[in-house]
C-alpha positions in Angstrom: 116.0 130.8 129.6 117.9 127.8 128.5 115.9 125.0 127.0 116.6 121.4 128.1 117.8 119.2 125.3 116.3 115.7 124.9 118.9 113.1 123.9 117.5 110.2 122.0 119.7 107.1 122.2 120.2 104.6 119.4 118.2 102.1 121.4 115.2 104.4 121.7 115.3 105.2 118.0 115.4 101.4 117.2 112.4 100.8 119.5 110.4 103.6 117.8 111.2 102.4 114.3 110.4 98.8 115.3 107.0 99.9 116.7 106.1 101.7 113.5 107.3 98.7 111.4 105.1 96.4 113.5 102.0 98.5 112.7 103.0 98.6 109.0 103.6 94.8 108.9 100.3 94.1 110.7 98.3 96.2 108.2 100.2 95.1 105.2 100.1 91.5 106.4 96.3 91.5 106.5 96.0 92.8 102.9 98.7 90.3 101.8 96.9 87.4 103.5 93.7 88.3 101.7 95.6 88.6 98.4 97.1 85.1 98.9 93.6 83.7 99.7 92.2 85.3 96.5 94.8 83.7 94.4 94.7 80.3 96.1 90.9 80.1 96.3 90.3 81.7 92.9 87.7 84.2 94.0 87.6 87.9 94.8 85.6 87.2 97.9 87.5 84.4 99.8 86.0 85.3 103.2 82.4 86.2 104.0 80.6 86.8 107.3 77.0 85.6 107.4 74.4 88.3 108.5 71.2 86.5 107.6 69.3 83.6 109.2 68.2 82.2 105.8 70.6 79.2 106.1 69.9 78.3 109.7 70.6 75.6 111.1 73.3 74.8 108.6 74.9 78.3 108.8 74.3 80.7 111.6 74.6 84.5 111.8 78.2 85.4 112.6 79.7 82.4 110.9 82.8 83.0 108.8 82.7 81.3 105.4 85.7 80.4 103.3 84.7 80.7 99.6 86.3 78.9 96.7 85.9 79.6 93.0 84.4 76.7 91.0 83.8 75.8 87.4 80.0 76.3 87.0 79.7 72.9 85.2 81.1 71.2 88.3 78.6 72.8 90.8 76.2 70.0 91.8 72.8 70.1 93.5 73.0 70.5 97.3 76.1 72.7 97.0 76.0 75.9 99.0 77.0 78.8 96.8 77.7 82.5 97.2 76.2 84.6 94.4 75.5 88.3 93.5 71.8 89.0 93.3 72.0 92.7 92.6 69.7 93.5 89.7 68.7 89.9 89.3 65.4 90.3 91.1 63.1 93.1 89.9 62.2 95.7 92.5 64.3 94.0 95.1 67.8 95.2 95.9 70.1 93.2 98.1 73.4 94.8 98.9 75.4 91.8 100.2 76.0 88.6 98.2 73.7 85.7 99.1 74.6 82.3 100.5 72.0 79.7 99.5 71.9 76.1 98.5 71.6 74.8 94.9 68.4 72.8 94.7 68.4 72.4 90.9 70.5 73.4 87.9 70.3 73.3 84.1 72.4 74.2 81.1 70.7 76.6 78.7 71.0 75.3 75.1 70.6 78.9 73.7 73.5 80.6 75.4 75.4 77.5 76.7 75.4 78.9 80.3 74.6 77.1 83.5 71.7 78.3 85.6 71.1 77.5 89.3 67.8 77.3 91.3 68.7 78.3 94.9 67.0 78.2 98.3 67.8 79.1 101.8 67.6 76.1 104.2 65.4 78.3 106.5 63.2 79.6 103.7 59.9 78.2 102.4 60.4 79.3 98.8 63.2 79.1 96.3 64.9 82.4 95.4 63.7 85.1 95.2 62.7 84.3 98.9 59.2 84.6 100.3 57.7 84.1 96.9 58.4 87.7 96.0 57.5 87.4 92.3 55.4 84.3 92.2 58.1 82.2 90.5 61.7 81.3 90.9 64.5 83.1 89.2 67.5 81.1 88.3 71.1 82.4 89.0 73.2 82.6 85.9 76.7 81.2 86.2 78.4 84.6 85.9 76.7 85.7 89.1 78.2 82.8 91.1 81.1 84.0 93.2 82.1 80.6 94.6 81.1 77.7 96.7 81.2 77.4 100.5 84.4 75.4 101.3 84.6 75.8 105.1 82.3 77.1 107.9 84.0 78.7 110.9 81.3 79.2 113.6 80.6 82.6 115.2 84.0 84.1 114.5 82.4 86.8 112.4 80.3 88.2 115.2 83.0 90.8 116.0 82.8 92.2 112.4 79.0 92.3 112.6 79.2 94.3 115.9 81.8 96.7 114.4 79.7 97.2 111.3 76.6 97.9 113.4 78.4 100.4 115.6 79.2 103.6 113.5 82.8 104.8 113.8 83.9 102.0 116.1 86.7 100.9 113.7 88.0 104.4 113.5 87.8 104.8 117.3 89.8 101.6 117.9 92.4 102.5 115.3 92.9 106.0 116.7 93.0 104.6 120.2 95.8 102.1 119.3 97.7 104.8 117.4 97.5 107.2 120.4 98.6 104.5 122.8 101.6 103.7 120.5 102.5 107.4 120.2 102.4 107.9 123.9 104.6 104.9 124.5 107.2 106.2 122.0 107.1 109.7 123.5 107.5 108.3 127.0 110.5 106.2 126.0 112.1 109.2 124.4 111.5 111.7 127.2 112.2 109.3 130.1 115.5 107.6 129.1 116.4 107.2 132.7 113.5 104.8 133.2 114.9 102.5 130.6 118.4 102.7 132.1 116.9 102.0 135.6 115.0 99.0 134.3 118.1 97.6 132.5 120.1 98.0 135.6 117.5 96.2 137.7 117.5 93.3 135.3 121.2 93.2 135.3 121.3 93.1 139.1 118.8 90.3 139.2 120.8 88.3 136.7 123.9 88.8 138.8 122.2 87.7 142.0 120.8 84.6 140.3 124.3 83.8 139.0 125.8 84.1 142.5 123.1 82.0 144.1 123.6 79.0 141.8 125.4 76.3 143.8 128.7 75.0 142.5 128.5 71.4 141.2 131.3 69.0 142.3 131.9 66.8 139.4 134.2 64.6 141.5 137.2 65.0 139.2 
């Protein structure tokens, strides 16, 4: 039995390569964009999605925050900062960085470092929240990741939903990859469809050209 041979035109090859390049550019562009933000804003965490209500009503769950690195000596009271609390509070572990407001600050004469007393706008106590240890614990300057530069409302809700739905990111990525693969295979195995479509577009263009009235310039 003679097997049918599939001929792949140059146009189809170009379309397949272009589709793959678009995916690569989209993925690479995302990481490149984050890299530019890190350099520009001088912090390793330039974008943060809020998952806690501790700063309501100033900052809501799902808000996207743009973070900028800042010299600790220039961080004033009332500034909202992002800091790493891991290991800072005994017997209390928080995985995500915390976004709270600076309510007081001081420079330690012994080590020459700045320390910040922080509090969530929606909390009754200074950090640690809820009076966890009966006294406030200052945030040393090396734990400060940056200050909140911009608040973009609710744009981070999609990320929260994806994080709360196990495997959804993988499912979406696989789904898009399958759709792209099917599209490429269809174009390769059905070249007559492309030719038919090109012919129809050409006919439409010819008809439109014929229907255009001639303009008498009176010359």
